[in-house]
N, C-alpha and C positions, 0 to 999 in steps of 0.2 A: 362172368356171364355164363349161364348154363346154356345147354344146347336148345332147350325149349324157348328160352328168352330170345336167343339168337334167331331162331326160326320165326318167332312171332314178330320181331323187329324187321326181319327181311320181308315178311308178307306185308307189313304196314308200309314199308318203303315202296314195294312193288305196287301196292294199291294207290299210293300217292302219285307215283310216276304215271300210272294208267289214267288217273283222273286228270293230270296235267296234259297228257297227250290228247284226251278227249276234248278238253277245253280248247286246246290249240287248233283242233280240227273244225270247231264250230265256226261258221261264217260270222265275221264281225259286222254288226249292223252299221250302216252308213248313216251318219248323223249330219243332217243339213241344217244350217242355221236359217230360220225363217223369222220374219217379223212377227212378234207376238200379236195374236188376233186381239183387236180392240174389244173390250168388254161391252156388252149391250148397255145402253143408257140406264135401263131399269135396274141393273146390277151394280151401278156405280154409287158411291156415297156422295154427299153434297160437295165435299172438297174436290173430288175427281170431276164432278159435273161442272163446277166453276172453272176448273183448269181446262176442261174440254171446250167450254164456251169461250174462254180467253184465247185458246189456241185457234179456234175457228173464226174468231173475230166477232162473236155474238155478244152484244152488250147485255149483261144481266146484273141486277143489283144483288149485293151479297145477302140481303134479307129475303130474297126470293126462296120459295120452297122448292124441293126437289121436283115436284110435279110441274111447277112453273118453268124451271130451268130446262127440263126435258122437253116441254112444249116449245120453248124458244129454240132449242137446238134442232128439233125435228122440223119446225117451220122454216128454219134457215137453210135446210138442206137444199141443194140445187134441184130445181124441178126438172131440168133437162136430163138429169141422170135417171129419173124415174121414167121419163118419156122414151128414152133410148131403148129401154127394155121392152116396151109395149109397141113401139112403132116398127113396122116392117122395114127392111133396108131399102126397098125401092119406093117407099111412100113419098120421098122428096123428089120432085121432078124440077128440072131447070127449065127456063123459058124457051131454050132452043130445042126442046124435045117435041115441040109441035102440039102441045096441049091447048095453046091459045089463051091460057089464063093470064099470062103476062101482058099480052096485047090489049086485052079488055081493060085491065086496071090502068094501063098507061093512057088509053083513050079517055077513061073517066077522069083522070087527073088533068088532062089537057082541056077538057070541056069545062072543068071548074075554074080554070084560070081565065 
């Protein structure tokens, strides 16, 4: 090996060692396992829609179109999930808060008997 080849190899090894040091100094990204987000219904194929319907307990015939399956799935979604988002937290009052609404309905029920 000539002196020129030796110096070239020494520089290559030094560059590799420097690159390895820089790589080691980089912070390692933290990978957290999360549940994969469910695809929107409009992006699912018919087989996936039928599987989603079966999973949610929605009865759909296999000859139904994608549009019909999507309509059945969206109609079967619980309505109270949508209402929870729009209803203010203090909108539900119990009878013992003094609003009197419970007393009136009880009186009306007693009169009907």
